[in-house]
N, C-alpha and C positions, 0 to 999 in steps of 0.2 A: 436346654438353654445353650449348652456347649455346641450342639449341632447347628443351632441357628447362627451362632457366631462364626463357625467355620464356613457356613455357606455364604455369609456376608464377606468374609475374607477372600473367597474365591472369585467374587464378581469384580470385574475390572472397574476401576474408577473412571467415570466419565466427567469431563469438565462441565461445570454449570455455565450456561450461556443465557444471559438475560434476553428479553424480547428486544430491547433496544439494540443489543449487539448484533442480533440477526438482521436488523434493518439498515445498519450503517453501510452505505455504498462506498465504492472506491472514489467516486466523484466527491462525495461529502468529506471523506478523509483528505483528499487532495486540496479541497477548498479550505478546510481548517488549517492544513499545513501552510498553505500560502498566506492565509490571514495571520498565522503566528509569525511567519517570516516578516510580514509587513509590519506587525506591531513591534517586532524587535529590531526593525530597520536593518535587516541583514543585507549585506552587499551582494550576495548571490541572487537576490530577488531582482529580476530585471523586468522591463516593460517592453513588449513587442513594438518594434518600429514600423512593421508592415505585416500584412497577413502572412501567416506561416504555412509551410507545406504540410504540416501535420494538423491543420485545422484551427490553429490559434488566430485570433483576430488582432488587428492593430490596437494597441493600448492595453491588451490583456497582460496581467502579471504572469511571470513564469520563472522557473528555476531550471537551469540546464540539466538535462537528463530525465525530466519528467515526461517529455513528449513520447518517448518510446514506451514508457509505462502506461501512458494514457491509451495508446493504440492497442495495447495487449490486454489490459485489465479493465477497460471501460465497460460499464454495464453490470458489473459483478458486485455482490456484497462482500464485505471483508471476510465473513465466515466462509464464503465459497472459495476463497483463494488458498490453495494448499501448497505444500512443498513441491509437489509434482508440477503445479502450474508455474512456479518460479523456475524449476529446472527446464520446463518447456520454453519459458521466456528466454533463458540463457541460450539454449540451442537455437531458437529463432533469431536472436540477435547475432549470433556467431555465423549462422548460415546465410540468412537473407540479407542482413546489413553489413556483414563482414567487419564487425566492430571488434576492437581489441578487448582483451580480458579486463584491462584497466577501465575502459569506458563502460563496460557492462557492470563492473563492480561499483562504479560511482552511481550508476542508475539504481542498483540494488541497495546501496547505502541510503539513497534518497527514499527509496521504497520502505526500507526498515524504519526510517524516521517518520514517514507518513503513517505507518501502522502503529508505532509506539505512541504517537501524539494523542490519539483518542483515549488510550489507557491512562496516560499521565494526566490528562485533562478530566479524567473520571467521566468520560462520555458514556461508558458502559461499565458495569461491574458485575 
């Protein structure tokens, strides 16, 4: 009995991920985030006045800083996005777009809110 317990203690704990969590895409998280901002009537939620250079269409809702995230993380599920991906995003923004640290940090803050929202809304558990 004691040896069985010690073997359990040596196994690393792996986080449980529900099937729903594995299927949640970046686009779905982004859409929920924008819907939340719209329901809260946040001033930072804007409406595009013309077609944007990053693929946004006239009349689409947007929050400043999400367009860079859209280009980098589109097509992935939330589970697929790792710390290494976020570090690669920062390097990409610094080198290719020559953005300041503050601008990148604002995009990352928006990204963190996008990722926290499904958890607080109990989208997956």
